[in-house]
NUZAPA-987228 format. One line per 10 residues: their letters; for each residue x, y, z of N, C-alpha, C. Coordinates in Angstrom, 3 decimals, decimal comma. Last residue first. Layout:
<sites>
a) X:Y:Z:X:Y:Z:X:Y:Z ~ ...;
</sites>
This chain:
<sites>
aiilfinwdn) 85,321:108,857:109,141:83,647:110,070:107,644:82,598:109,957:109,406 ~ 87,388:108,628:108,473:87,550:107,939:108,958:85,805:108,919:108,816 ~ 89,894:105,564:107,198:89,197:106,684:107,167:88,317:106,983:107,564 ~ 93,198:104,691:106,060:91,964:104,890:106,441:91,241:105,893:106,733 ~ 94,663:104,581:104,310:95,472:103,614:104,791:94,065:103,362:105,942 ~ 94,527:104,978:100,688:94,290:105,103:102,089:94,949:103,860:102,951 ~ 98,038:105,815:99,397:97,043:104,661:99,338:96,424:105,111:100,651 ~ 100,518:107,245:97,112:99,780:107,060:97,691:98,326:106,010:98,365 ~ 102,685:106,950:95,754:102,491:106,244:95,808:101,148:105,990:97,350 ~ 103,823:109,756:94,218:103,079:109,646:93,623:102,178:108,154:94,412;
akatfkdsas) 106,824:111,788:96,898:105,389:110,541:96,523:104,439:110,416:95,064 ~ 106,756:114,654:97,305:107,116:113,965:96,615:106,783:112,113:96,947 ~ 103,597:115,508:97,085:104,016:115,555:95,847:105,746:114,840:96,314 ~ 102,997:116,196:99,673:102,461:114,332:99,240:103,486:113,959:97,673 ~ 103,967:118,351:100,296:104,764:117,070:101,650:104,307:115,532:100,326 ~ 103,486:120,141:99,109:104,849:120,020:99,559:104,751:118,447:99,078 ~ 100,686:119,574:97,168:101,489:119,725:98,353:102,866:119,423:98,458 ~ 100,185:119,133:93,917:99,850:118,496:95,196:101,076:119,975:95,989 ~ 101,257:118,786:90,974:100,179:120,110:92,187:100,007:119,869:91,969 ~ 101,500:116,010:90,797:103,349:116,528:90,960:102,001:118,032:91,446;
kkhyelrsyl) 98,473:113,101:91,972:99,671:114,316:91,198:100,259:115,475:92,246 ~ 97,923:112,133:94,399:99,060:111,436:93,826:100,234:112,084:92,018 ~ 96,383:114,161:95,106:97,535:114,450:95,883:98,373:113,348:95,154 ~ 94,790:113,686:93,454:95,078:115,176:93,063:96,525:114,952:94,295 ~ 93,713:111,013:94,036:93,970:111,693:93,045:94,333:113,290:92,987 ~ 92,829:112,352:96,561:94,089:110,576:97,018:94,546:111,383:94,893 ~ 90,082:113,979:95,228:91,360:114,456:96,712:92,512:113,407:96,565 ~ 88,279:112,283:94,708:89,131:113,603:93,668:90,587:113,498:94,158 ~ 88,066:110,370:96,721:88,525:110,391:96,025:89,741:110,774:94,498 ~ 86,591:112,477:98,590:87,858:111,729:99,352:88,411:110,741:97,567;
dssygvyfrd) 85,827:115,055:98,923:85,802:113,594:97,628:86,767:113,655:98,387 ~ 85,365:116,250:101,438:84,366:116,087:100,680:84,234:115,221:100,023 ~ 88,280:115,808:104,210:87,852:115,607:102,412:86,587:115,995:102,443 ~ 91,694:115,981:105,059:89,931:115,729:104,944:89,608:116,652:104,104 ~ 94,393:113,529:106,628:93,984:115,009:105,909:92,556:114,807:106,093 ~ 98,038:112,619:107,052:96,008:113,849:107,696:95,731:114,328:106,810 ~ 100,087:110,439:106,126:99,836:111,485:105,868:98,452:111,995:106,259 ~ 102,746:108,467:107,516:101,846:108,495:106,579:101,422:110,556:106,922 ~ 105,506:106,365:105,214:105,296:107,951:105,771:103,301:108,034:105,907 ~ 107,576:105,468:103,233:106,821:104,958:104,237:106,670:105,632:105,199;
lhlshliyvc) 107,650:105,952:101,108:108,456:107,316:101,769:108,545:106,439:103,138 ~ 106,497:104,291:99,414:108,350:104,879:98,806:109,249:105,468:99,827 ~ 103,959:103,751:100,699:105,093:102,614:100,754:107,116:103,502:100,948 ~ 102,129:105,954:102,458:102,941:106,497:101,354:104,764:104,565:101,863 ~ 99,019:106,438:103,179:100,643:105,953:103,893:100,994:106,093:101,764 ~ 96,873:108,874:104,931:96,587:107,827:103,751:98,412:107,278:103,563 ~ 93,492:109,278:106,530:95,133:108,538:106,348:95,420:108,336:104,869 ~ 90,886:111,491:106,090:91,905:110,402:105,960:93,292:110,379:105,459 ~ 87,801:112,293:107,739:89,606:111,901:107,622:89,737:110,786:106,654 ~ 85,334:113,435:105,520:85,653:112,502:106,073:87,111:113,134:106,262;
dm) 81,688:114,844:103,616:83,473:114,217:104,553:83,583:113,618:105,573 ~ 80,437:112,717:101,026:80,683:112,616:102,436:81,493:113,265:102,148;
</sites>
């Protein structure tokens, strides 16, 4: 299912907006250090909102 998602990090107190067809795999990617520079700054990203 394609969706837009908003993640939140308590550590950074920041939000991140993304798009994916496989949200839960993408969330795991964001939590790993291999992700892009912004989301690599924290590993506590949680789903704040999903828009399908």
